[in-house]
N, C-alpha and C positions, 0 to 999 in steps of 0.2 A: 504493499500497501503506499508507505513515506517512497519506496523508488519510482513507480510510476507517477507517487506524484510530482516527484524533485522530474522526474524528463518532459512531465507536462509545462512546469514551470520553464525550463531551457527551451523547449520548443517554443514557447510561448515568446518568450526572451527575442528570441531572432528573428521576430518580424518586430520588432518597436518598432515606433518613427522616434529617434533619438536626436537632442539638439550637439549630443558629442560620438566620439565612436563607446559605446557600453555604457550609456547614461540611459534613462529614462527621458522621457519627455515632459514637462509640467504643463498641466494642465487643469481647466477648473470643470467643475460640472453644470451644466446649462441648465437654466430653467425650461422646465413643460409651460405648455398653455397654464394646465388646472395650477399649478404650484405645488405637483408633486414630489416627494424626492425622490432621486434614485434610487433603487436597489442596488446592493450587490450583492452578486451568487456565487454560490461557490464553485461551480461548472459554467463554462459559458451558454449556458442556456437558460432558456426563462423559466423550467419546469426547474433547475437546479434550487437547492436549501437557497433562503437569504441569508447573509449575514448581517448586515449593514443597509443604513438606509443613510443616505447623503444629500446632503441641501445644495440650492442654488450658489454657485461658486465656492464649492468648497474644492481647496484645492487637491487634487492627486497626479500622478505619474503614472504613467505610458508606457509599460513597460512589455506589454506586449499584444497581440490583436490576433482572435479565432474566429471566423465567423462576421458577425454581427454583435461583437462584442470585444472591449477592450480588458486587461489586465491589468491592474490599477493597485498603487501603493496607496497609501492614504494615514493620518493621524486622525487616531481614536481611540477614547480611553486610556491604555497604560503605553499604548504605541506614539511615536513620536513622531515620527518619518521625517529628520531633520535633511530635508531636502529646498534647494532654492529654486527662484523662475530662472534659470538656467538649465534647471536637472537635479535628477536626484542620481549621487554616485552606487552605483552597486554594492560597494563598501557598507553601507551606512542602510541598504534595503533590511536588513534584518529590524530594524528597530520601528517596520511598521508594518501595520494591517494591509492585508490582501483578497482580492478577489473580482468578480468581474462583473460590470458594466457594459449593458447598452452604447453601441458606439455612438448612438441619436443622442444620448446623455450626457457627451461629454465635447466639452469646446477646447479645440489645441490651440495654447497662446504660443508656444514657442516649438520652434524645427530644428 
């Protein structure tokens, strides 16, 4: 289970839009017309369990993509996620909460 999760993470990171080699791109959660918060899923599908909800303009770091989802890192609770507007250095990714968010709910800020 742990090995397959790690393999999925590595595959997702290979498709990430990045600001520099090895960095995760800075982005914001986009507001939708109804004002709902964006769901963060355990897997890149709407049927997967939800692990968090992010409000509009919440900073996230895009570290991968699969289908219509982005693999994002974000700060929540005890997870600090010490990235900047220029991106997230992978050395600090362990301090972040992680999950999958629909691409339509993310607004890329830097490339």
